[in-house]
C-alpha positions as CSV (number, residue, x, y, z in Angstrom):
1,M,119.6,108.5,6.7
2,P,122.9,106.6,6.9
3,L,121.7,103.4,5.3
4,S,119.2,104.9,2.7
5,K,121.1,103.6,-0.3
6,Y,120.9,99.9,0.8
7,T,118.2,97.4,-0.1
8,V,117.7,94.5,2.4
9,L,115.6,91.4,1.8
10,D,114.4,90.1,5.1
11,L,113.4,86.4,5.1
12,T,113.6,85.9,8.8
13,I,111.0,84.8,11.3
14,A,110.7,84.8,15.1
15,R,112.7,87.5,17.0
16,A,116.5,87.3,16.5
17,G,116.6,87.9,12.7
18,P,113.9,90.7,12.7
19,T,115.8,92.4,15.5
20,A,118.9,92.6,13.3
21,V,116.9,93.9,10.4
22,R,115.1,96.5,12.5
23,L,118.4,98.1,13.2
24,L,118.9,98.6,9.5
25,A,115.3,99.7,8.9
26,D,115.4,102.3,11.6
27,W,118.4,104.0,10.0
28,G,116.9,104.2,6.6
29,A,117.6,100.9,4.8
30,R,115.0,99.9,2.2
31,V,113.8,96.7,4.0
32,I,111.5,94.3,2.2
33,R,110.1,91.5,4.2
34,I,109.7,88.4,2.1
35,E,106.8,86.5,3.7
36,M,104.7,83.5,2.9
37,P,101.2,84.2,1.5
38,P,98.6,84.6,4.2
39,K,96.8,81.4,3.1
40,Q,100.0,79.4,4.0
41,N,100.1,81.0,7.5
42,P,96.8,80.0,9.2
43,G,98.1,81.1,12.6
44,N,97.9,84.7,11.4
45,I,94.2,85.1,10.8
46,A,93.3,88.3,9.0
47,G,96.7,89.8,9.9
48,T,95.9,90.0,13.6
49,L,99.3,88.7,14.7
50,R,101.1,91.5,12.8
51,R,98.9,94.1,14.6
52,S,100.1,93.0,18.0
53,A,102.4,95.2,20.0
54,D,105.3,92.8,19.6
55,E,105.0,92.5,15.8
56,Q,104.5,96.3,15.4
57,N,107.6,97.0,17.4
58,L,109.7,94.3,15.5
59,H,108.7,95.2,11.9
60,R,108.1,99.0,11.8
61,N,109.8,100.8,8.9
62,K,109.7,97.6,6.8
63,R,107.5,96.7,3.9
64,S,106.0,93.3,3.1
65,L,106.1,91.3,-0.2
66,C,104.4,87.9,-0.1
67,I,106.2,85.3,-2.3
68,D,105.5,81.6,-2.4
69,L,109.0,80.1,-2.2
70,K,107.6,76.7,-3.0
71,H,106.5,78.0,-6.4
72,P,109.1,77.9,-9.2
73,K,108.0,81.4,-10.3
74,G,108.3,82.6,-6.7
75,I,111.9,81.3,-6.5
76,A,112.7,83.0,-9.8
77,L,111.3,86.2,-8.6
78,L,113.3,86.1,-5.4
79,R,116.5,85.5,-7.4
80,D,115.7,88.5,-9.5
81,L,115.4,90.6,-6.3
82,V,118.7,89.2,-5.0
83,A,120.4,90.4,-8.1
84,R,119.6,94.0,-7.2
85,A,119.7,93.8,-3.4
86,D,122.6,94.6,-1.0
87,V,121.8,92.3,1.9
88,V,119.8,89.1,2.4
89,V,119.0,88.1,6.0
90,E,117.7,84.6,6.8
91,N,117.4,82.0,9.5
92,F,116.6,78.9,7.6
93,R,118.0,75.5,8.4
94,A,121.1,74.6,6.3
95,D,119.2,72.1,4.1
96,V,116.3,74.5,3.4
97,K,118.7,77.3,2.6
98,T,120.5,75.1,0.0
99,R,117.2,73.9,-1.5
100,L,115.9,77.4,-1.9
101,G,119.1,78.6,-3.4
102,L,119.9,80.9,-0.5
103,D,123.3,79.6,0.6
104,Y,126.1,82.1,0.0
105,E,127.7,80.3,-2.9
106,Q,124.4,80.3,-4.9
107,L,123.6,83.9,-4.0
108,K,127.2,85.0,-4.8
109,A,126.8,83.5,-8.3
110,I,123.7,85.8,-8.8
111,N,125.2,88.9,-7.2
112,P,128.9,89.0,-6.3
113,R,128.3,92.0,-4.1
114,I,125.6,90.4,-2.0
115,I,126.0,90.1,1.8
116,L,124.2,87.1,3.2
117,A,123.5,87.4,6.9
118,S,122.4,84.3,8.7
119,I,121.2,83.6,12.2
120,S,120.6,80.3,13.9
121,G,120.2,78.7,17.3
122,F,123.6,77.0,17.6
123,G,125.7,77.8,14.6
124,Q,126.0,77.0,11.0
125,D,128.0,73.8,11.7
126,G,128.8,71.5,14.5
127,P,126.8,68.7,16.3
128,Y,123.9,71.0,17.2
129,R,123.6,72.7,13.8
130,D,120.2,71.1,13.0
131,R,118.6,71.6,16.4
132,P,115.7,74.1,16.7
133,G,116.9,77.0,18.9
134,V,114.7,79.2,21.0
135,D,115.6,81.8,23.5
136,Q,114.9,80.0,26.8
137,V,116.6,76.8,25.7
138,V,119.8,78.8,24.9
139,Q,119.5,80.7,28.2
140,G,119.8,77.4,29.9
141,L,122.5,75.9,27.6
142,S,124.7,78.9,27.8
143,G,124.8,79.0,31.6
144,L,122.9,82.2,32.0
145,M,120.0,80.6,33.9
146,S,122.5,79.1,36.4
147,I,123.7,82.5,37.5
148,T,120.3,84.2,37.4
149,G,118.0,84.1,40.5
150,E,118.5,83.5,44.2
151,P,120.8,80.9,45.6
152,G,119.0,77.7,46.5
153,R,116.0,78.5,44.4
154,G,117.0,76.8,41.2
155,P,117.8,78.3,37.7
156,M,115.9,81.3,36.6
157,R,115.3,82.7,33.1
158,A,115.9,86.4,32.4
159,G,112.8,88.4,32.0
160,I,113.4,89.3,28.3
161,A,114.4,87.3,25.2
162,V,118.0,88.2,25.9
163,S,119.7,85.6,23.6
164,D,117.3,86.5,20.7
165,T,117.9,90.2,21.0
166,S,121.6,89.9,21.6
167,A,122.1,87.7,18.6
168,G,120.0,90.1,16.5
169,M,122.2,93.1,17.6
170,F,125.4,91.2,16.9
171,L,124.2,90.2,13.5
172,G,123.2,93.8,12.8
173,Q,126.7,94.9,13.7
174,G,128.2,92.2,11.5
175,I,126.1,93.4,8.5
176,L,127.4,96.9,9.0
177,L,131.0,95.6,9.2
178,A,130.4,93.7,5.9
179,L,128.9,96.8,4.2
180,L,131.9,98.8,5.3
181,H,134.3,96.2,3.9
182,R,132.3,96.2,0.7
183,E,132.7,100.0,0.4
184,H,136.5,99.5,0.2
185,T,136.7,96.3,-1.8
186,G,133.4,95.8,-3.7
187,E,133.2,92.3,-2.2
188,G,130.2,90.7,-0.5
189,Q,130.5,88.0,2.1
190,W,128.6,85.7,4.5
191,V,128.0,87.1,8.0
192,H,126.5,84.7,10.6
193,T,126.0,84.3,14.3
194,S,123.9,82.3,16.6
195,L,122.0,82.6,19.8
196,L,124.5,80.4,21.6
197,E,127.6,82.3,20.4
198,S,125.9,85.6,21.4
199,M,125.0,84.4,24.9
200,L,128.4,82.9,25.6
201,N,129.8,86.3,24.6
202,K,127.3,88.2,26.7
203,L,128.4,86.2,29.8
204,D,131.3,88.6,29.7
205,F,133.2,88.8,33.0
206,Q,131.2,85.8,34.4
207,G,132.4,83.7,31.4
208,A,136.0,85.0,31.7
209,R,136.0,83.9,35.4
210,Y,135.7,80.3,34.0
211,T,137.9,80.6,30.9
212,M,140.8,82.1,32.8
213,S,140.6,80.3,36.2
214,H,138.0,77.6,35.8
215,E,135.9,79.3,38.5
216,V,132.2,78.5,38.0
217,P,130.0,81.5,39.0
218,E,126.9,80.8,41.0
219,Q,123.6,82.5,41.7
220,Q,123.9,85.7,43.8
221,G,120.3,86.8,43.7
222,N,120.1,90.6,43.6
223,F,123.7,91.1,44.7
224,H,126.8,91.6,42.6
225,P,129.1,88.5,42.7
226,L,132.3,90.5,43.1
227,A,131.5,94.1,44.1
228,V,130.3,94.9,47.7
229,P,128.0,96.5,48.6
230,M,126.1,96.4,45.3
231,G,122.6,95.1,45.1
232,V,119.0,95.5,46.3
233,F,118.4,96.9,49.8
234,E,115.2,97.7,51.7
235,A,113.9,101.2,52.2
236,S,111.1,102.1,54.7
237,D,108.6,102.2,51.8
238,G,110.1,99.7,49.2
239,K,113.4,98.7,47.8
240,V,116.4,100.4,46.0
241,N,119.5,99.4,44.1
242,L,122.7,101.0,45.3
243,A,126.4,100.5,44.6
244,A,129.2,101.6,46.8
245,S,132.0,99.2,46.0
246,T,135.0,101.6,45.9
247,Q,136.7,103.0,49.0
248,K,135.5,106.5,48.1
249,M,131.9,105.5,47.5
250,W,131.9,103.4,50.7
251,A,133.0,106.4,52.7
252,K,130.4,108.7,51.0
253,L,127.6,106.1,51.7
254,C,128.4,105.9,55.4
255,Q,128.7,109.7,55.7
256,A,125.4,110.4,53.8
257,L,123.5,107.9,56.0
258,G,125.1,108.8,59.3
259,A,126.9,105.4,59.8
260,D,130.2,106.4,61.3
261,D,130.3,103.2,63.4
262,M,129.9,101.0,60.3
263,F,132.6,103.0,58.4
264,N,135.0,102.5,61.4
265,D,134.3,98.8,61.8
266,P,137.7,96.9,61.1
267,A,135.8,94.2,59.2
268,Y,134.9,96.8,56.6
269,A,138.1,98.7,56.5
270,D,139.0,98.0,52.8
271,V,137.6,96.5,49.6
272,R,139.1,93.0,50.3
273,S,137.7,92.8,53.8
274,R,134.3,94.0,52.7
275,V,134.2,91.2,50.1
276,K,135.2,88.7,52.7
277,Y,132.4,89.7,55.1
278,K,129.9,90.6,52.3
279,H,126.9,88.7,53.8
280,M,127.3,90.5,57.2
281,L,127.9,93.8,55.5
282,N,124.9,93.5,53.3
283,T,122.8,92.8,56.4
284,D,124.2,95.8,58.2
285,V,123.7,98.1,55.2
286,N,120.1,96.8,54.8
287,T,119.4,97.7,58.5
288,L,120.7,101.2,57.8
289,T,118.8,101.8,54.6
290,K,115.5,100.7,56.2
291,R,115.5,104.0,58.2
292,Y,115.0,106.0,55.0
293,T,112.4,106.2,52.3
294,T,113.2,105.3,48.7
295,A,113.1,109.0,47.7
296,E,115.5,109.9,50.6
297,L,118.0,107.3,49.6
298,V,117.9,108.2,45.9
299,E,118.4,111.9,46.7
300,R,121.0,111.6,49.5
301,L,123.3,109.0,47.8
302,N,123.3,110.3,44.3
303,A,124.1,113.8,45.6
304,V,127.4,112.4,47.0
305,G,128.2,110.3,44.0
306,V,126.9,106.9,45.2
307,P,124.7,105.3,42.5
308,C,121.2,104.6,43.8
309,G,117.9,104.2,42.1
310,P,114.3,102.9,42.5
311,I,113.2,99.5,41.2
312,N,110.5,100.4,38.7
313,H,107.9,98.3,36.9
314,I,107.8,98.7,33.2
315,G,105.2,101.5,33.2
316,Q,107.2,103.5,35.8
317,A,110.4,103.0,33.7
318,F,108.8,104.6,30.6
319,E,107.2,107.4,32.7
320,D,110.4,108.2,34.6
321,P,111.5,111.8,34.1
322,Q,114.8,110.8,32.5
323,A,113.1,108.4,30.1
324,Q,110.6,111.0,29.2
325,H,113.4,113.5,28.6
326,L,115.2,111.0,26.3
327,R,111.9,110.4,24.4
328,M,112.4,106.7,24.0
329,T,109.2,106.2,22.1
330,R,108.0,107.5,18.8
331,P,104.6,107.1,17.1
332,A,104.0,105.1,13.9
333,H,100.8,105.5,12.0
334,H,98.8,102.4,11.2
335,P,95.8,102.5,8.9
336,V,93.7,100.3,11.3
337,L,95.3,100.8,14.7
338,G,95.9,104.5,14.4
339,D,99.0,106.0,15.9
340,V,100.9,103.4,18.0
341,N,103.9,104.3,20.2
342,L,106.9,102.1,19.7
343,V,110.4,102.0,21.3
344,R,113.0,103.8,19.3
345,S,116.6,102.8,18.6
346,P,118.9,103.6,21.5
347,I,121.7,104.8,19.1
348,N,122.0,108.6,18.8
349,L,123.9,110.2,15.9
350,S,124.6,114.0,15.9
351,R,124.2,114.2,12.1
352,F,120.9,112.2,12.1
353,P,118.5,113.2,14.9
354,H,115.7,110.7,15.5
355,P,112.7,111.5,13.3
356,E,109.6,112.7,15.1
357,A,107.8,109.6,14.0
358,F,108.6,106.2,12.4
359,H,108.3,106.3,8.7
360,H,105.5,103.7,8.8
361,A,104.0,101.0,11.0
362,A,104.6,97.3,10.5
363,P,102.7,96.2,7.4
364,D,100.2,93.4,7.1
365,A,101.5,90.5,5.1
366,G,101.7,91.3,1.4
367,E,100.5,94.9,2.0
368,N,103.3,96.3,-0.2
369,S,103.7,93.6,-2.8
370,R,102.5,95.6,-5.8
371,E,104.4,98.7,-4.7
372,V,107.7,96.9,-4.2
373,L,107.5,95.0,-7.5
374,H,106.8,98.2,-9.4
375,E,110.0,99.7,-7.9
376,F,111.9,96.6,-9.2
377,G,110.6,97.3,-12.7
378,Y,107.6,94.9,-12.9
379,G,104.6,96.2,-14.7
380,D,101.0,95.7,-13.7
381,A,100.5,92.9,-16.2
382,A,103.5,90.9,-15.0
383,I,102.5,91.4,-11.4
384,E,98.9,90.3,-12.0
385,Q,100.2,87.2,-13.8
386,L,102.5,86.3,-10.9
387,R,99.5,86.7,-8.6
388,E,97.2,84.6,-10.8
389,Q,99.9,81.9,-10.9
390,G,100.1,81.9,-7.1
391,A,103.7,83.0,-7.0
392,I,102.9,86.1,-5.0
393,A,100.1,87.4,-2.8
């Protein structure tokens, strides 16, 4: 696998950091989750949290080593692992990071080649650096909620943890860039991003509308703010998404649905006029699409190059013929849960086809402590002593 030679110490919690590390684990990195001993995490009774669908999907292909980072021997053990690792990923507050010896300068003194990857809610410095950051708060602060939902209905959160997962993906990319740089120079470095930086970036053209012209985008509901017609329209048996914003697509839409009168309407003669009269046009298109079933619209419009698709629930999305063809799930074997189906990486590499199954399911906390320490050269007696002293579990 592309990342098989790299060892990653994962000290992250929540979702953003584990998302970054999952990218590395799925492509072969030797990922070791450094976790608190179960007795210090009463919310995870008997490992039941780790056996949830969410945790299994986040932490597959990783192994777990429980270290008490409040114990001097635990800190010493972690520093020994850092000396032989390639990447450390963390999401501690700045003061905690320094106290544990996990800031970049301290790690660099142990291992000059180390790459420290940090993720936070609002950035490593600035007036909000010490604020706790969660996905929904950042969705609101970044402006995303102000453009999501229907006009007049108030702000609306996205249906997924979009700032968490975006930040995780960006941090994963940053780690890969740092590894590539190290291949050429031998130098490690500090890579960091935040939920807020990631969401401001993900605003993309909506953000650029403000940064370039100070235009503040507003909610458009299920319709595109600039391209017309593009949005949700009614069928006789449900609803579809369709997009016909170019002159060619507009002509094909009207032709496929027998709407010569609409095509010849002067108000809809070109792209600019269709944008000007978008509310009237969307109403007219909706009147037209209601004459057809969802299946008829999907078939007729795609056949002439007009994008159109059904609006599925999650189950329908995974059972869709194209999703089935792409095989977006793979099994992972869990000793208690049996085989669990998890969502694979969306990256496809011609030299590295996706394995038929994940290497292993997400481990219970501390499940691999002895195995991992053996690989780092610790003998049974040393491991047992650390366990008796309470440094590991």
